[in-house]
C-alpha positions in Angstrom: -101.5 97.2 84.3 -98.7 99.3 82.7 -96.8 98.0 79.7 -93.1 98.6 79.9 -91.6 100.7 77.1 -90.3 98.7 74.2 -86.7 98.9 73.2 -86.2 100.3 69.7 -83.0 98.8 68.3 -83.0 100.9 65.2 -82.8 104.1 67.1 -79.3 105.5 67.6 -78.4 107.7 70.5 -76.4 110.8 69.4 -74.5 113.1 71.7 -74.8 116.8 70.8 -72.5 119.3 72.5 -72.9 123.0 72.1 -71.0 126.2 73.0 -72.5 129.7 72.7 -70.9 132.9 73.7 -71.4 136.6 72.8 -68.4 138.9 72.2 -67.9 142.6 71.8 -67.9 143.7 68.2 -64.2 144.6 68.4 -61.0 143.1 67.1 -60.3 141.8 70.6 -63.7 140.2 70.6 -62.9 138.5 67.3 -59.6 137.2 68.6 -61.2 135.9 71.8 -63.9 134.1 69.8 -61.2 132.2 67.9 -59.2 131.4 71.0 -62.3 130.1 72.9 -63.5 128.1 70.0 -60.2 126.2 69.9 -60.2 125.8 73.6 -63.8 124.3 73.4 -62.7 121.9 70.6 -59.9 120.7 72.8 -62.3 120.0 75.7 -64.4 118.0 73.2 -61.4 115.9 72.3 -60.5 117.6 69.0 -56.7 118.2 69.4 -55.3 121.7 68.8 -52.9 120.4 66.2 -55.5 118.5 64.1 -56.7 119.6 60.6 -60.2 120.1 62.0 -58.9 122.5 64.6 -56.8 124.4 62.0 -59.8 124.7 59.7 -62.0 125.9 62.6 -59.4 128.5 63.6 -59.4 130.0 60.1 -63.2 129.9 59.8 -63.9 131.4 63.2 -61.3 134.1 62.6 -62.8 135.0 59.2 -66.4 135.0 60.3 -65.7 136.9 63.5 -63.6 139.5 61.6 -66.5 139.9 59.1 -69.0 140.3 62.0 -67.0 143.1 63.7 -66.0 144.8 60.4 -69.1 144.6 58.3 -71.9 143.5 60.7 -71.1 145.8 63.6 -73.9 147.8 65.1 -72.8 150.2 67.9 -73.6 148.8 71.3 -74.4 145.3 70.0 -72.4 142.1 70.3 -71.8 139.3 67.9 -72.4 135.7 68.8 -70.5 132.5 68.2 -72.1 129.1 68.5 -70.4 125.7 68.0 -72.4 122.5 67.8 -70.6 119.2 67.8 -72.0 115.7 66.9 -69.8 112.7 66.2 -70.2 113.4 62.4 -70.4 117.2 62.1 -69.1 120.4 63.6 -71.3 123.4 63.0 -70.0 127.0 63.4 -72.5 129.9 63.5 -71.5 133.5 63.8 -74.4 136.0 64.1 -74.4 139.7 64.0 -77.2 142.3 64.2 -76.7 144.0 60.8 -79.2 142.4 58.4 -79.5 145.0 55.6 -76.1 144.2 54.0 -76.3 141.3 51.6 -73.6 138.7 52.0 -72.6 136.5 49.1 -73.8 133.0 49.6 -72.3 129.6 48.6 -70.9 129.7 45.1 -71.1 133.5 44.9 -67.8 134.4 46.6 -65.2 135.6 44.1 -61.6 136.5 44.3 -60.8 140.2 44.6 -58.2 141.9 42.5 -54.7 140.6 43.2 -53.6 143.9 44.8 -56.7 144.1 47.0 -56.0 143.8 50.7 -59.5 142.5 51.6 -62.2 140.3 50.1 -60.8 136.8 50.5 -62.6 135.7 53.7 -65.6 134.1 52.1 -63.4 132.5 49.5 -61.6 130.8 52.4 -65.0 129.8 53.9 -66.0 128.3 50.5 -62.7 126.3 50.3 -62.8 125.0 53.9 -66.4 124.3 54.6 -68.3 121.2 53.5 -71.5 123.2 53.6 -72.3 126.8 54.4 -75.2 129.3 54.2 -76.2 132.8 55.2 -79.5 132.8 57.1 -81.7 135.5 58.5 -81.4 136.0 62.3 -84.7 136.6 64.2 -85.5 139.3 65.2 -82.7 141.2 63.4 -79.4 140.4 61.7 -77.9 137.5 59.9 -76.1 134.2 60.7 -73.3 132.6 58.7 -73.5 128.9 59.3 -70.6 126.6 58.4 -70.5 122.8 58.7 -67.5 120.6 58.6 -67.8 116.8 58.2 -65.7 115.1 60.9 -63.4 112.1 60.2 -64.9 108.8 61.4 
């Protein structure tokens, strides 16, 4: 005789939604990544005019720009991955250049006032609840950013 499965009331069902897309390592690819990220958020019920959407727009724009500027390897794309749970939105941008060291959390510093570059990771530090730079297998790196979502 087969025993029916028991119901476990302490277990919570969590919906996880994901979006992954590769883009050409060009300025156009970076713009398209930002545009599609915002479109995806809208389809998940995060309105375009929300503070979460605005933060994601800046974060994806900065990370994608870094991927095409500093992480570009000729003939290779960069990848954007968004993962949504009711509590957290994770943004991951991966490129195939792994030999360049990227400052991690707490290491980003403001450039000289007259510098035209170098503020991207400072923005990431300011907007993200958590972030990290991790190795990408087999080659490259991923910058992972997490935002805590309002209840």
